[in-house]
C-alpha positions in Angstrom: 37.4 -110.7 128.8 34.3 -111.8 130.5 34.5 -113.1 134.1 33.3 -116.7 134.5 29.9 -117.0 136.1 30.0 -117.7 139.8 27.6 -120.3 141.1 24.7 -119.0 143.1 24.8 -119.8 146.8 22.1 -122.1 148.2 18.9 -120.1 148.6 17.9 -119.2 152.1 14.3 -120.0 152.6 12.1 -118.2 155.1 8.7 -118.6 156.9 6.6 -116.1 158.7 5.3 -117.0 162.1 3.1 -115.5 164.8 5.2 -113.7 167.4 2.9 -114.9 170.2 2.5 -118.7 169.6 5.1 -119.4 166.8 2.5 -120.9 164.4 3.0 -120.4 160.7 -0.8 -120.5 160.1 -0.9 -116.8 159.5 -2.3 -114.5 156.9 -2.1 -110.8 155.8 -4.6 -108.5 154.2 -3.8 -107.7 150.6 -5.1 -106.4 147.3 -5.0 -108.5 144.2 -5.5 -107.2 140.7 -6.9 -109.2 137.7 -4.3 -109.3 134.9 -6.1 -109.9 131.6 -2.9 -111.0 129.7 -1.9 -113.5 132.4 -5.6 -114.5 133.1 -4.7 -114.6 136.8 -4.9 -112.5 140.0 -1.6 -110.8 140.7 -0.7 -109.5 144.2 -0.8 -105.7 144.2 -0.1 -104.8 147.8 0.3 -106.7 151.0 -0.8 -104.6 154.0 0.8 -104.6 157.5 -2.2 -106.2 159.2 -1.6 -109.9 160.1 -3.8 -112.5 161.7 -2.9 -115.8 163.4 -5.4 -118.6 162.8 -4.1 -120.6 165.8 -4.3 -117.7 168.3 -7.4 -116.4 166.5 -6.2 -112.9 166.9 -4.3 -110.0 165.3 -0.6 -110.5 165.5 2.9 -109.3 164.5 4.8 -111.6 162.1 8.4 -112.7 162.7 10.4 -113.8 159.7 12.5 -117.0 160.4 15.0 -119.0 158.5 13.9 -122.5 157.5 16.4 -125.0 158.7 14.8 -128.0 156.9 11.7 -128.5 154.8 9.5 -128.8 158.0 11.3 -127.0 160.8 12.5 -123.5 161.3 14.6 -121.5 163.8 12.1 -119.5 165.8 13.2 -116.1 167.2 14.1 -116.0 170.9 11.1 -115.8 173.1 8.6 -117.1 170.6 6.9 -120.4 170.6 7.1 -122.7 167.6 9.9 -124.7 166.2 7.7 -127.0 164.1 5.7 -125.7 161.2 2.0 -126.4 161.7 
């Protein structure tokens, strides 16, 4: 007999923020590859280098859990709290 399907738990959503100022206005360097079939750019590799556009400097990213569509729970010691 087949087991009944169990409902999926609510998805946990995340944001990446600057570990210095807590802003989510951050980017990472990456390679994109043109896919002829999809006629779109597909992400090939995301590199470790991260940049904060609020600090205007290199940064390390912290992954945080979104607690609502706009706010997130910032890691201890980081700024933030509101998505910018």
